SEPA-192463 format. One record per residue (C-alpha): x, y, z; residue number from 1. Coordinates in steps of 0.02 Angstrom, whole numbers, padded with zeros to 5 digits. Example, Ala and Ser with C-alpha at 12.3 -4.5 7.8 and 13.67 -1.06 7.14 Angstrom:
! residues 2
R        x        y        z   seq
R    00615   -00225    00390     1
R    00684   -00053    00357     2
//
This chain:
! residues 105
R        x        y        z   seq
R    00865    00344   -00302     1
R    00779    00263   -00449     2
R    00616    00181   -00395     3
R    00543    00021   -00462     4
R    00385   -00064   -00399     5
R    00442   -00244   -00395     6
R    00293   -00324   -00307     7
R    00119   -00280   -00247     8
R    00027   -00382   -00116     9
R   -00157   -00335   -00106    10
R   -00272   -00378    00038    11
R   -00460   -00350    00041    12
R   -00580   -00338    00187    13
R   -00761   -00307    00227    14
R   -00822   -00218    00381    15
R   -00988   -00162    00451    16
R   -01025    00024    00469    17
R   -01174    00082    00571    18
R   -01278    00208    00472    19
R   -01425    00222    00593    20
R   -01484    00150    00758    21
R   -01551   -00004    00668    22
R   -01454   -00012    00505    23
R   -01278   -00062    00455    24
R   -01195   -00062    00286    25
R   -01054   -00174    00231    26
R   -00904   -00077    00166    27
R   -00762   -00153    00067    28
R   -00584   -00096    00094    29
R   -00408   -00139    00040    30
R   -00231   -00130    00103    31
R   -00075   -00153   -00002    32
R    00107   -00187    00029    33
R    00207   -00113   -00114    34
R    00385   -00176   -00130    35
R    00509   -00047   -00192    36
R    00670   -00101   -00279    37
R    00647   -00277   -00209    38
R    00710   -00200   -00046    39
R    00578   -00119    00064    40
R    00390   -00102    00082    41
R    00276    00049    00078    42
R    00094    00032    00128    43
R   -00069    00107    00070    44
R   -00252    00072    00104    45
R   -00425    00134    00062    46
R   -00605    00101    00016    47
R   -00728    00168   -00113    48
R   -00727    00341   -00035    49
R   -00548    00373    00020    50
R   -00367    00317    00002    51
R   -00223    00331    00123    52
R   -00038    00321    00083    53
R    00038    00261    00245    54
R    00220    00269    00191    55
R    00365    00162    00249    56
R    00334    00062    00408    57
R    00470   -00006    00522    58
R    00522   -00187    00513    59
R    00422   -00221    00672    60
R    00266   -00201    00564    61
R    00325   -00280    00401    62
R    00480   -00308    00295    63
R    00524   -00387    00128    64
R    00693   -00475    00124    65
R    00786   -00384    00261    66
R    00734   -00303    00423    67
R    00888   -00191    00410    68
R    00841   -00127    00236    69
R    00663   -00092    00295    70
R    00722    00004    00448    71
R    00849    00103    00346    72
R    00713    00152    00222    73
R    00591    00199    00361    74
R    00720    00320    00434    75
R    00740    00416    00272    76
R    00631    00567    00237    77
R    00541    00503    00083    78
R    00398    00582   -00007    79
R    00369    00426   -00109    80
R    00189    00446   -00164    81
R    00223    00582   -00295    82
R    00373    00485   -00360    83
R    00271    00325   -00373    84
R    00132    00419   -00462    85
R    00259    00467   -00595    86
R    00282    00280   -00624    87
R    00094    00263   -00649    88
R    00047    00210   -00472    89
R   -00133    00242   -00420    90
R   -00195    00214   -00243    91
R   -00357    00126   -00284    92
R   -00417   -00053   -00284    93
R   -00436   -00068   -00473    94
R   -00259   -00011   -00514    95
R   -00181   -00113   -00374    96
R   -00276   -00271   -00421    97
R   -00223   -00251   -00603    98
R   -00040   -00241   -00549    99
R   -00028   -00373   -00412   100
R    00144   -00446   -00423   101
R    00227   -00288   -00491   102
R    00222   -00165   -00634   103
R    00303   -00284   -00757   104
R    00193   -00434   -00714   105
//
């Protein structure tokens, strides 16, 4: 299957992390819904220290245009991250924010 990143939705968050009994630090994180072939969503997330590629969720969590297409994609055994990296995908805030909308936007 030929892959095309047709849309990226990027969400940011801040959360408090306790570093000692009396100190907290504010950490920034992100989560992204990446639409593949205008059909289904894959998800990733991270912060300044780590990134997670969550893969293809079921339609109960999220879907693009069709719950059926999302569920069909989630049942397949995909190793999408390496294939997306070949398209230039990077799982970090800077790359995702530069490509919100999609790779051709």
